[in-house]
VEXMARSE-901614 format. One record per residue: x, y, z of N, C-alpha, C, O, CB in turn; residue in one letter. Coordinates in steps of 0.001 Angstrom, whole numbers, plus 500000, padded with zeros to 6 digits. Atoms other than C-alpha are relative to their C-alpha. Glycine has a CB too. Example, Ala and Ser with C-alpha at 12.3 -4.5 7.8 and 13.67 -1.06 7.14 Angstrom:
// residues 2
+--------+--------+--------+--------+--------+--------+--------+--------+--------+--------+--------+--------+--------+--------+--------+------+
|     nx |     ny |     nz |    cax |    cay |    caz |     cx |     cy |     cz |     ox |     oy |     oz |    cbx |    cby |    cbz | rest |
+--------+--------+--------+--------+--------+--------+--------+--------+--------+--------+--------+--------+--------+--------+--------+------+
| 500890 | 498810 | 500000 | 512300 | 495500 | 507800 | 500900 | 501200 | 500000 | 501936 | 501181 | 500665 | 499008 | 500027 | 501246 |    a |
| 499180 | 498810 | 499940 | 513670 | 498940 | 507140 | 499230 | 501090 | 500730 | 499739 | 502198 | 500899 | 500414 | 500462 | 498585 |    s |
+--------+--------+--------+--------+--------+--------+--------+--------+--------+--------+--------+--------+--------+--------+--------+------+
//
This chain:
// residues 79
+--------+--------+--------+--------+--------+--------+--------+--------+--------+--------+--------+--------+--------+--------+--------+------+
|     nx |     ny |     nz |    cax |    cay |    caz |     cx |     cy |     cz |     ox |     oy |     oz |    cbx |    cby |    cbz | rest |
+--------+--------+--------+--------+--------+--------+--------+--------+--------+--------+--------+--------+--------+--------+--------+------+
| 500829 | 498811 | 500000 | 500000 | 500000 | 500000 | 500866 | 501242 | 500000 | 500549 | 502215 | 499315 | 499061 | 500003 | 501200 |    x |
| 499141 | 498820 | 499948 | 502796 | 502411 | 500795 | 500676 | 500241 | 498657 | 500915 | 501389 | 498282 | 501053 | 499848 | 501100 |    x |
| 499340 | 499842 | 501294 | 504445 | 501734 | 497428 | 499092 | 500730 | 499016 | 499545 | 501602 | 498275 | 500407 | 498633 | 499433 |    x |
| 500941 | 499325 | 500904 | 501342 | 502788 | 495534 | 499935 | 501487 | 500290 | 499903 | 502303 | 499370 | 498603 | 499386 | 500121 |    x |
| 500042 | 498592 | 499615 | 501217 | 506030 | 497465 | 501272 | 500708 | 499563 | 501229 | 501814 | 499025 | 499806 | 500142 | 501515 |    x |
| 498722 | 499404 | 500381 | 504914 | 506673 | 496890 | 500093 | 500192 | 498496 | 500549 | 501235 | 498028 | 501155 | 499135 | 500485 |    x |
| 499872 | 499893 | 501451 | 504708 | 505977 | 493182 | 499107 | 501112 | 499462 | 499485 | 501796 | 498511 | 499648 | 498663 | 499329 |    x |
| 500861 | 498905 | 500433 | 501799 | 508373 | 492790 | 500667 | 501334 | 500297 | 500594 | 502269 | 499500 | 498625 | 499919 | 500687 |    x |
| 499305 | 498769 | 499642 | 503795 | 511014 | 494574 | 501132 | 500277 | 499028 | 501321 | 501417 | 498602 | 500538 | 499920 | 501429 |    x |
| 498885 | 499850 | 500934 | 506787 | 510422 | 492319 | 499471 | 500413 | 498632 | 500029 | 501304 | 497991 | 500813 | 498685 | 499895 |    x |
| 500598 | 499639 | 501285 | 504575 | 510546 | 489214 | 499554 | 501452 | 499999 | 499749 | 502171 | 499019 | 498815 | 499086 | 499682 |    x |
| 500453 | 498616 | 499883 | 503086 | 513801 | 490415 | 501180 | 500968 | 499949 | 501119 | 502006 | 499291 | 499210 | 500195 | 501302 |    x |
| 498813 | 499145 | 499996 | 506521 | 515272 | 491068 | 500619 | 500090 | 498611 | 501065 | 501160 | 498199 | 501031 | 499477 | 500999 |    x |
| 499441 | 499990 | 501345 | 507729 | 514255 | 487611 | 499143 | 500820 | 499055 | 499667 | 501525 | 498193 | 500145 | 498583 | 499475 |    x |
| 500899 | 499205 | 500835 | 504663 | 515784 | 485985 | 500188 | 501485 | 500290 | 500128 | 502309 | 499378 | 498531 | 499588 | 500235 |    x |
| 499773 | 498600 | 499639 | 505304 | 519011 | 487903 | 501280 | 500537 | 499375 | 501353 | 501708 | 499003 | 500060 | 500152 | 501516 |    x |
| 498736 | 499573 | 500608 | 508857 | 519116 | 486556 | 499831 | 500288 | 498516 | 500507 | 501157 | 497966 | 501076 | 498933 | 500202 |    x |
| 500200 | 499846 | 501436 | 507583 | 518826 | 482987 | 499284 | 501293 | 499647 | 499502 | 501842 | 498567 | 499224 | 498831 | 499462 |    x |
| 500724 | 498764 | 500288 | 505298 | 521849 | 483232 | 500805 | 501177 | 500537 | 501116 | 501231 | 501727 | 498569 | 499975 | 500622 |    x |
| 499212 | 498852 | 499531 | 507225 | 525109 | 483364 | 499165 | 500882 | 500927 | 497966 | 501051 | 500707 | 500518 | 500830 | 498802 |    x |
| 500746 | 499122 | 499096 | 506267 | 527427 | 486222 | 499610 | 501290 | 499273 | 500352 | 501807 | 498438 | 500838 | 500322 | 501268 |    x |
| 500434 | 498736 | 500599 | 504279 | 530470 | 485235 | 500577 | 501131 | 500822 | 500505 | 501131 | 502051 | 498441 | 500100 | 499924 |    x |
| 499390 | 498870 | 499316 | 506027 | 533676 | 486054 | 499290 | 501279 | 499598 | 498921 | 501478 | 498441 | 501505 | 500092 | 499683 |    x |
| 500607 | 498711 | 500267 | 504535 | 537088 | 486361 | 501085 | 500990 | 499636 | 502208 | 500893 | 500131 | 499187 | 500495 | 501209 |    x |
| 498994 | 498991 | 500323 | 506306 | 540028 | 484824 | 500331 | 500816 | 501246 | 499488 | 500958 | 502131 | 499506 | 500926 | 498860 |    x |
| 499641 | 499205 | 498821 | 508208 | 542173 | 487328 | 499099 | 501223 | 500136 | 498637 | 501794 | 499148 | 501468 | 500437 | 499924 |    x |
| 500849 | 498839 | 499746 | 506226 | 544937 | 488963 | 500791 | 501287 | 499826 | 501997 | 501344 | 500063 | 499398 | 499932 | 501411 |    x |
| 499383 | 498684 | 500102 | 506918 | 548560 | 488268 | 500027 | 500623 | 501393 | 499392 | 500119 | 502320 | 499229 | 500913 | 498986 |    x |
| 499956 | 499301 | 498708 | 507721 | 550969 | 491092 | 498610 | 500467 | 500414 | 498250 | 500391 | 501589 | 500959 | 501202 | 499931 |    x |
| 501354 | 499531 | 499692 | 504198 | 552387 | 490851 | 499118 | 498860 | 500486 | 498333 | 499028 | 501420 | 499371 | 500656 | 498771 |    x |
| 500798 | 501152 | 499578 | 502648 | 548932 | 491123 | 500399 | 499540 | 501398 | 499540 | 499188 | 502205 | 500157 | 498847 | 499002 |    x |
| 499539 | 500381 | 498668 | 504826 | 548093 | 494144 | 499482 | 500971 | 501054 | 499042 | 500556 | 502127 | 501529 | 499944 | 500040 |    x |
| 500500 | 499002 | 499056 | 503863 | 551360 | 495832 | 498508 | 499821 | 500248 | 498048 | 499907 | 501386 | 500279 | 501412 | 499481 |    x |
| 501441 | 500204 | 499862 | 500175 | 550729 | 495149 | 499706 | 498761 | 500833 | 498790 | 498761 | 501655 | 499341 | 499878 | 498624 |    x |
| 500190 | 501228 | 499232 | 500470 | 547210 | 496534 | 500307 | 500229 | 501479 | 499559 | 499780 | 502347 | 500886 | 498876 | 499442 |    x |
| 499655 | 499700 | 498599 | 502208 | 548428 | 499697 | 498926 | 500853 | 500665 | 498569 | 500623 | 501821 | 501356 | 500718 | 500077 |    x |
| 501040 | 499139 | 499449 | 499581 | 551132 | 500176 | 498757 | 499173 | 500309 | 498156 | 499315 | 501374 | 499661 | 501148 | 499020 |    x |
| 501184 | 500832 | 499806 | 496772 | 548607 | 499739 | 500178 | 499066 | 501204 | 499267 | 498918 | 502019 | 499709 | 499182 | 498730 |    x |
| 499736 | 500897 | 498872 | 498375 | 546158 | 502176 | 499969 | 500765 | 501317 | 499471 | 500252 | 502319 | 501359 | 499300 | 499826 |    x |
| 500034 | 499175 | 498792 | 498837 | 548969 | 504708 | 498578 | 500360 | 500391 | 498221 | 500319 | 501569 | 500815 | 501268 | 499797 |    x |
| 501400 | 499669 | 499717 | 495201 | 550017 | 504386 | 499243 | 498780 | 500517 | 498449 | 498884 | 501452 | 499314 | 500552 | 498739 |    x |
| 500671 | 501217 | 499553 | 494024 | 546426 | 504737 | 500414 | 499634 | 501420 | 499591 | 499164 | 502207 | 500308 | 498843 | 499049 |    x |
| 499521 | 500269 | 498649 | 496177 | 546003 | 507836 | 499339 | 500941 | 501007 | 498905 | 500518 | 502078 | 501529 | 500139 | 500065 |    x |
| 500660 | 499013 | 499133 | 494788 | 549200 | 509352 | 498537 | 499647 | 500194 | 497997 | 499755 | 501295 | 500126 | 501417 | 499411 |    x |
| 501419 | 500363 | 499928 | 491273 | 548062 | 508536 | 499780 | 498832 | 500957 | 498836 | 498841 | 501746 | 499465 | 499642 | 498604 |    x |
| 500132 | 501137 | 499073 | 491794 | 544753 | 510348 | 500176 | 500447 | 501453 | 499442 | 500012 | 502341 | 501034 | 498906 | 499658 |    x |
| 499769 | 499511 | 498636 | 493183 | 546561 | 513393 | 498829 | 500804 | 500533 | 498422 | 500642 | 501684 | 501251 | 500847 | 500043 |    x |
| 501144 | 499197 | 499577 | 490329 | 549037 | 513502 | 498772 | 499138 | 500258 | 498025 | 499381 | 501206 | 499681 | 501054 | 498953 |    x |
| 501145 | 500893 | 499809 | 487748 | 546277 | 513108 | 500122 | 499231 | 501314 | 499133 | 499030 | 502019 | 499880 | 499018 | 498821 |    x |
| 499786 | 500711 | 498739 | 489303 | 544370 | 516002 | 499761 | 500932 | 501184 | 499159 | 500540 | 502184 | 501426 | 499416 | 500059 |    x |
| 500204 | 499035 | 498921 | 489335 | 547497 | 518144 | 498524 | 500340 | 500149 | 498032 | 500497 | 501267 | 500813 | 501276 | 499742 |    x |
| 501434 | 499711 | 499958 | 485715 | 548241 | 517216 | 499243 | 498882 | 500711 | 498303 | 499142 | 501463 | 499449 | 500192 | 498577 |    x |
| 500666 | 501143 | 499365 | 484700 | 544747 | 518323 | 500180 | 500018 | 501519 | 499310 | 499547 | 502251 | 500542 | 498685 | 499426 |    x |
| 499723 | 499977 | 498550 | 486275 | 545326 | 521765 | 499491 | 501260 | 500687 | 499286 | 501265 | 501901 | 501488 | 499873 | 500242 |    x |
| 500341 | 498712 | 499411 | 485223 | 548930 | 522283 | 498587 | 500007 | 500580 | 497655 | 499444 | 500006 | 500138 | 501097 | 498963 |    x |
| 501317 | 499889 | 499363 | 482363 | 549705 | 524661 | 499486 | 501436 | 499982 | 498293 | 501667 | 500179 | 500064 | 499491 | 501441 |    x |
| 500394 | 498597 | 500031 | 482331 | 553499 | 524381 | 499325 | 500322 | 498661 | 499894 | 500079 | 497597 | 501231 | 500918 | 500229 |    x |
| 500740 | 499667 | 501215 | 479719 | 554694 | 521893 | 500725 | 501057 | 499170 | 500727 | 501004 | 497940 | 498600 | 500490 | 500355 |    x |
| 499268 | 498952 | 500723 | 481784 | 557746 | 521023 | 501201 | 499406 | 499267 | 501455 | 499736 | 498108 | 500465 | 501110 | 500972 |    x |
| 498843 | 500645 | 500621 | 484866 | 555642 | 520342 | 499565 | 499111 | 498847 | 500214 | 499077 | 497801 | 500780 | 499178 | 501034 |    x |
| 500514 | 500864 | 501061 | 482809 | 553167 | 518323 | 499615 | 500813 | 498767 | 499849 | 500377 | 497640 | 498792 | 499202 | 500501 |    x |
| 500381 | 499132 | 501122 | 481462 | 556013 | 516174 | 501245 | 500483 | 499251 | 501270 | 500499 | 498021 | 499174 | 501212 | 500504 |    x |
| 498743 | 499563 | 500630 | 484991 | 557324 | 515546 | 500639 | 498863 | 499208 | 501122 | 499069 | 498095 | 500989 | 500518 | 501066 |    x |
| 499431 | 501153 | 500692 | 486200 | 553848 | 514633 | 499214 | 499669 | 498729 | 499797 | 499336 | 497697 | 500029 | 498785 | 500931 |    x |
| 500841 | 500279 | 501163 | 483255 | 553332 | 512287 | 500291 | 501000 | 498878 | 500318 | 500625 | 497706 | 498505 | 500048 | 500388 |    x |
| 499653 | 498995 | 501011 | 484111 | 556605 | 510507 | 501345 | 499678 | 499362 | 501506 | 499785 | 498147 | 500033 | 501409 | 500623 |    x |
| 498681 | 500352 | 500521 | 487726 | 555541 | 510165 | 499921 | 498791 | 499070 | 500561 | 498760 | 498019 | 500969 | 499716 | 501153 |    x |
| 500176 | 501194 | 500822 | 486694 | 552165 | 508805 | 499349 | 500365 | 498667 | 499770 | 499883 | 497616 | 499149 | 498949 | 500745 |    x |
| 500672 | 499579 | 501235 | 484363 | 553785 | 506281 | 500967 | 500734 | 499078 | 500938 | 500544 | 497862 | 498793 | 500900 | 500321 |    x |
| 499026 | 499260 | 500797 | 487164 | 556099 | 505143 | 500984 | 499039 | 499319 | 501278 | 499182 | 498133 | 500761 | 501011 | 500885 |    x |
| 499045 | 500959 | 500564 | 489601 | 553215 | 504646 | 499331 | 499149 | 498932 | 499935 | 498876 | 497895 | 500588 | 499102 | 501104 |    x |
| 500709 | 500794 | 500991 | 486996 | 551151 | 502820 | 499804 | 500789 | 498719 | 499896 | 500231 | 497626 | 498656 | 499538 | 500545 |    x |
| 500147 | 499149 | 501180 | 486383 | 554085 | 500482 | 501327 | 500099 | 499248 | 501350 | 500075 | 498017 | 499504 | 501407 | 500404 |    x |
| 498671 | 499949 | 500626 | 490139 | 554347 | 499842 | 500292 | 498706 | 499245 | 500860 | 498735 | 498154 | 501091 | 500250 | 501064 |    x |
| 499751 | 501296 | 500639 | 490293 | 550629 | 499026 | 499168 | 499818 | 498740 | 499584 | 499100 | 497830 | 499708 | 498869 | 500974 |    x |
| 500853 | 500133 | 501167 | 487440 | 550948 | 496526 | 500457 | 500875 | 498839 | 500048 | 500658 | 497699 | 498584 | 500340 | 500365 |    x |
| 499515 | 499138 | 501068 | 489229 | 553672 | 494580 | 500861 | 499193 | 499033 | 501637 | 498333 | 499450 | 500799 | 501189 | 500576 |    x |
| 499128 | 500708 | 500948 | 490818 | 552441 | 491369 | 501450 | 500418 | 500182 | 501739 | 501548 | 500574 | 499555 | 500265 | 498554 |    x |
| 498559 | 499718 | 499817 | 494597 | 552234 | 491450 | 500502 | 500996 | 499004 | 501684 | 501342 | 499019 | 500815 | 498732 | 499889 |    x |
+--------+--------+--------+--------+--------+--------+--------+--------+--------+--------+--------+--------+--------+--------+--------+------+
//
C-alpha cells in the first residue's frame, strides 16, 4: 500500500517538473507602491475592526466606524 502512494507522489513530482512554472512580469515601482499602500490600508482596517469589536464606548465606536468607512472608500478607489 505504501508503494502505491509513493509511486503516485513520484509521478506527480515528475509531471510538475515537465510543466514550466508560470512567472509574472516584474512589477513597476508604481505597482509596488500601490500594493504596499493597499496592504497597509488592509492592515489598518483589520486593526480598527478588532478594536471596534472590543470597544464599549459609543463615542469611540462612532469614531472607529468613521475611520473604517474612510479606509473602505480608499480601498474601493481604482489604482
